[in-house]
C-alpha positions, 0 to 999 in steps of 0.5 A: 510622856507617859505610855499606856502599856508595857514595852514589848518583851520577845520570849521566843522565836522560831527558828532560831537560827537560818539565813538571810530571808528566813521566815521566822515566827516571833512570840511574846508579850505586848507585842502591839495592839494592831499592825498599826502599832507595830513601829519597829522590829530589828533582828541582829540589828537589821530592820525588818518592819518591811517584812513584818506581819502583825498577828497578835499581841503575843505573835509576829511573822517576818523575814530575816534581812541581811544583817551584818552581825552573826548573832543578836537581839529581837527588838520590837517597838510599838507605839503604845509600849516603846522599845522592847527587850528580848530573852532570846537571840537569833543566829544568822547563818551564812547562806551557801552560795545558789549557782547559776543553775540551781533553783532558787525561791526568792530573787538573787542579785546577781550584781552583788552577789556574783564576780562577773569577772571570775564567773562570767565564763564558768561553766559546770562540767559534765563529769561533775553532774554524774554520781561517783558511786551510784551503787553506793558500795565500794569499788575495786577497780583494775581487775580485768584489762581495758582491752579484754573488756572492750573486745567482750563488749564491742561497742558498748561503754561502762559510762551510765551517762552514755547511749551505749552503757553496758550494766555488765560491763560496769559490774565486771569493771568496778565490783567484780568481787562484790557478793550477791547480798551486797548488790541487793543492797546496791539496788535498794540504794539505786531506787532510793536515789531515783526517788529522791531525785523525783520528789526533788521538784515537788519538795522544792514547790512545797517548800517555797509555795509560800514565796509563791503565794507572796509574789502573787499577792503583791503582783495582784496588789500592784496592778489594782492600785495602778488600775485604781490610781490611773488618770484619765487625762491620758487617753487609755492606760496610764502608761500610754503618755509614757510610750508617746514620749518613749517613741518621740525619744526615739524618733529624735534620736533616729534623727540625730544619729542616723549618719552615725548609726548607718556608719556603725552598720557598715562597720559591724557588717564589714566586721562580720565579713571579715570574722566570717573569713577568719572563722571559716578560713580553713574551708575557703583555703582548702582547695589550694591546700589540698593541691599543694600537700598532694603536690608533696605527697603529705597525704596524710595531711590532706585526709585529716583536713578533709574529715575536719572539712567533712564533719564541719561543712559536710550538711551545711546549707550556707551556699557559700560554704556548699560552693567551696565543700564542692570544690574539696570534694573535686579535688578529693575525687581526683586525689582518689584517682591518682592513689588507685593509679599509683596503687595498681602501678607495678613494680612497686613495695608491700609498704606502699601498697598498704599505705595506699590501701589505707588512704583510700579507705580513710578516702572512702574510695568506692569499690574495693581498691584493696582486692584491685590491687590483689588482682594487679599483683597477680596479672603482673607476676604471670606477666614476669614469669612468661617474660622470664621465659621468652627472655631465656629462648630468645638468648638460647643461641647465643649462651656460652656459660657452663651452666646449661641454659634450662637450669639457668632459667629454672633457677632464674624463673625460681627466684622471680616466683620467691621475690614475688609471691610471699609480698602477694600472699601477705597482702592477701593475709593483710586484706583478710585480717583488716590491717590494710585499713585504718581504724575508722575503716575497720569499725565502720566497714567491719561486716562489709568487708568480712562479706567481701572476704568470703566472697574472695576467698575462692578468687584468691585461691584461683590465683594462686593455683594459677601462679603454681600451674604456670610455674609448673607448665614453664619448668615442665616445657624446659625440662621434660621431653614433650611426651612428659610434658603434655598439655602445654608442653609445646606452647610454653617450649622452645627448648627443642634444639637443646640436649637432654639435661644429664643426671647431675644437672636434673638433680641440681634443678631438684634441689632448687625447686624443693628449696622454692617449695620450703620457702613457699610452705614457710609462708603457710601457703595451704599444702593443696596450692603447692600440690602441683610443685610436689607433682613436678618434683616427683616427675623430675625425680623419676626423670632423673633416675631414668636419665641417670641409669640410661647414662650408666649404661651408656659408660659401661659400653665404654668400658671395653676400650679401657681393658688393659688384659693385664691380670691380677694374683687372682686371675681377674683384669681390672674390668669387673672392679670398674665396672662396679665402681661405675654402677656404685657411683651412679647409684650414689648420685642419686641418693638426694634424688631417691631421698623422700622430703617431708610431703613427698612420695616415693619414686617407685610407687608407680609400678610403671616406674618399678617396671622401667628402673628394673629394665634399665638396671637389667639393661646396665647388666646385660650391657656389660655382659655384652661388652665381655662377649665383644672382648672374648672375640676381639681380633688379635689385631686389635688387642693392646698388648702394650701394657700386658703383665701377669703376675709373678706368683701366678701360675704361668698359664700364659707363657707364650706371651712373654715371647711374642707379647700378643694374646691368642683366642684361647687366652683371651677366653680364659680371661673373660671366662675368669671375669665371668665367675667373679661377676657371678659370685662377688659382683652382681651380688654387690651391686644387687646389695646397693640397689637394695639399700637404694630401695630399688624394686624387683632386685630379685628379677634384676639378679635372676635375668642377670644370672641367666644372661651371665650363665649363658655366656659363660657356657658359650664361651667355655664351649668355645674354648673347649672347640678351640682346645680339642680341634687340634687334638681330634686333627691329630689323632683322627688320621691315625685312628681311622688309617687301615680300617681302625676299629676300636674293637680290635685294639688294645687299651692306649698306652700313651700318655702323652695324649692324656697330659694334653687333655688334662692340660686343657681341662686344667686351663 
């Protein structure tokens, strides 16, 4: 068979490579005389005739199919020219896999395109959708700690997909060292990316516009063909017959399988019910599990389960779920009441208190359980303090220990305060800084709690002041006389039957209170709250000084009983030394009391105290002077001469003592006068130095008054001694002098030496 035309020759194709279903334009010679003349078109061995569109003898448009060969010729076959040849080739590229969520302009055969076993449940993680570097510049991480950034931007995030995104946080974290010029370039890059994203959909529509038009034309052609070929034998449209057949088939199937389908529906409903029970068994079993965990004390488990149930079913509208969730809320309310009861129980440890407060906070308990706990602890401490006083007063009559009962009471009371108040203070500090509450409560209720703390500060300050005032009143009622402890001394008393404490025991109590103050100050309790303790310590120090000086005066009054009349080489007895030693020991016992600890005031800061101390000091001196006066006038029968002796080196002023072992009035006067002289020259001056060393006030007044009293006694004793010695002499001279009407003007000068010698002896004595 001869051909009338030359065989087709393909000389060009555009584009010369692409993926399957790429639209290409074929150019050449003798490509046919019309669409009917074109009987074959293969590209890379795949028949593309179905998609071919003959344009002219030199141009054909078609789409590349799913060819097996990667590269091949373009062969055109026509009726007039037969099978042609090609001088060019087409390279078939492997298509990129289109994701399930990707846009596609052509139909994707999913049965052949996806592996349903591996791709069925695959999802696209949200993090993969966001760009790794939106600014397009180098990222530098790790310059700033994460915790510092969270504190600097509370409630914000550096994740640019988050609703709370903070641009400043993102730049500090990733671009802290980036220059301003680079940031300006990054803004340009970001704008360009945003424009690309907005233009992406439009570009996609433009690229696949021809495909959309082809699909629309094909659908229109099919519709017109169906309308044209519609048969008149079928009533209505041509699909009515098909619909009738399908309805009859459905009715027949229902008749045949109605029983089977009923059993299937019943099984499905049972299966669904079991699935619901299995899926939501957590909620259905939760009320019973809550009761069991409460009985075991696993409150953490209960709270975690409740939070989970609340997030899942808190806003449900399903009646069954609402019913069971109401049961859960009922048991949680009972748990709140139980925890609050345990929180307010006393005594309890600080650890338990914090634990119960945190539980109640996690359960969103109404009110302020932490403040309720603080109030309960405050009342408990006051109750313990009053109970301590009542117990000690009740045991007062049966007390047999060496330690005075009131001293033991103060020690017990201060120990009680030091055992309770630190935990009470730490509980308040935890309440202020929010460490009592859980992390969720810390974030959600931070503003509300801050407002509560500001309102509670004055109330808590009053609580601490009340505890301090109670402590001070109880100690004052026990240690200080009613005059010094007015305003509550009587109702807090009960100690009236006991004698006043001595100076050493008062000093011991002062040391105990000082240690108590130091321990409380170490808790960083404000000084103004502890000032009442300082005032109490000051009053006790003043009282200790006064009591010690009073007892010293009493001890000195008894020194006269210890006078042994033993005269040393200087003509002195041991009495002045004993007096000085007694006063010095008394002052030394007051050294710790008079010393001012940090924050304490001087004992002598008040003029009234200075006057009282000065008067007591003068009284000590005058008591001893009075003792000397009493000794000088002591009757002979009361003088103890059993240990009387005279130093061998001293002048034999008391020679007659050796004969009858008795002291005459003249001898006692001489010994006392000698002691007075020593007191004036040495003892009183030494004592004044000790007073000054211990910061006593009014030392000049003490010295002047004491010296005046001593000189007055010395003068009176000297006159008494002169009178005793002069009376015998005058008595022996007077009768002879005035016998015979003696007149001094008529007598010769005295020539007798005996009288002169006797007078000199008296003077020498």
